N, C-alpha and C positions, 0 to 999 in steps of 0.2 A: 504494500500500500504506500503510495507516494504521499508525502506530507502536503496538505493544502489547508486553506482557511477552514476553521471550525473543527480541526482535528486536535485531539489531545496528544501532546508530544512530551516525552521525558528524555532528558539528556544528562549524561555524565560530562562534566566540563572542567577545564582549567583555564582561567583567565590570567594572562600575563600582560605586562606593559613593555614598552621598548627596552627598558633596562634589563628585562628578563625576570623581574620580580613577579612572583605570583601574587595577584591582587585578590583573587577569589577562586574557589573551587567547590564543586559539589562534594558532599561527604560520601564515604564509602557506603554503598547500599542505600543511598538517599539521593537519587537523581532529581534534577530540577524539572518539575512538571508544569505545563502551561497549555492553554488553548490558543492556537494560532489565530491571530486577529483580535485578541482581547486586550492588547497593549500591556501585557504583564512583563515583557522583557524588552531589551533594546530592539527597536524596529528593524535595524539593519541585520541583526543576528537572526531574528525571526524570518526575514525575507531570504536570507542565505540558506535557510533550512527547507524552504518551500521546494517541493519537487524531489527531495531526498527521501531515502527509505530506511526502514529499520535495519540496524546493524552497521550503517555507514559511519565511518570516522572521517572527520575533515578538520582542516585548519581554516579558520575564518578570521581575516584581518579587517578591522573596521577603523577608518580614520576618525580622529577626535570629533570632527564636525558631524559625523554620522552616528557617533556614540552618545556621549554625554555633553557634547558641544564644546566649543572653545571656551577658555577662561575669559571672564569679563571683569575688567577693573571696576566697572559700575556696580558689581556685586560685592565689593568690599566697602564696608561701612563702619564708621566710628559710632559706637553707642556709649551713652553715659554709664560709668561704672555703677552708679546707684540704681540701675535697672536690674542688677544682679544681686543675688542674696549676699548679705554681709558676711555670713559664716562660711562662704565658699572661697577657697584660695584658687583664683583663676590663673591658669597657666596656658602658654602657647600650645596649640594642638588639641586642647580640650574641645569636645563636641557638645553643643547645647541644642535644645529643642525649644521653639517658641511658637505660641499661637499667634497667627497673623490673620488679617481679614480674608486671606486666601487659603487658610488652613494651616496645619502644622508645617513648620519649616525647621530644618536642621542647619546649623552653621558651625564652622570651625573657628576657634580663636586664633587670629593671626599674630596679635601682640596685645599687651595690656600695660596700662599705666595706672597711677592712682586715680585719675579722672576718667579715663576712657578704656573701652575694649574695642579693638579693631576686629570686626567679624567678617569672615569670608563666607559669603552665601553661595559661592560656586559649588557644584557637586564635587565631591572629592576626586572623581575620575574625569572631571572636565579638563580639556586640553591634552588628554592622553590618547594615543592610538591604542586600540584594544586588539589583543590576539587571543582568540578562543581556540582551544583544542577540544573538539566535541566528538562524542560517540552517541549516536541515537539508540536508545535502549527501549523505547516504547513508542508506538504510533497506533492510534485507533480513533474511531469516531468519538467525539466528545459526548458525554451524557447530557441530558436536559439540565441537570443540576449544575454541571460545569459551564454550560452555555448561559445559564441564568442564575448566577450566584445571588444570594440574598443581599439586598441593599442594607448597609449599616446606617443606623441613625446617629452613630457616634461621630463627633467632629474632633475627637482627640482631647476635648477639654475635661474629660472625666474618665473614670474607670467603672465598667459595669460588666456583669457576667455574660451579657449577650454580645459584647464587642470583642471579637477575636483579636483586633489590632492592639488592644491594651493589655 
């Protein structure tokens, strides 16, 4: 069966960047599963898998612009230090999550002074070419439940038993 839209696909993968550093990988016996066309993985990776079949192994190279985008200096902002908890020692490289009008956003601390925290809102993989080593381990028609997952009422502002994201 060739992979096409609305198929469930599971892959074992290793993601490296140009330096050869492993940035992410599937766990043994826990492949990454997704439905093609649902926007759950990098679109360029998904498109590279279309037309492939169960058991195929392939190397997929994705330019930064087609992966997580290029880095943008506009996404580096200085925030007042008093917007952060007083009891937290903020250090370069720390990752924070904040509620914005557009939903939850993660950012990395670029630098910190007594008055400001420089926040980098770029995705951590922005500006990096991606190199996926992939083995297709499952291909099948997606189930109705996979095609129509329940909509969560959760906006990330609370924790509740029915919100799997929290």
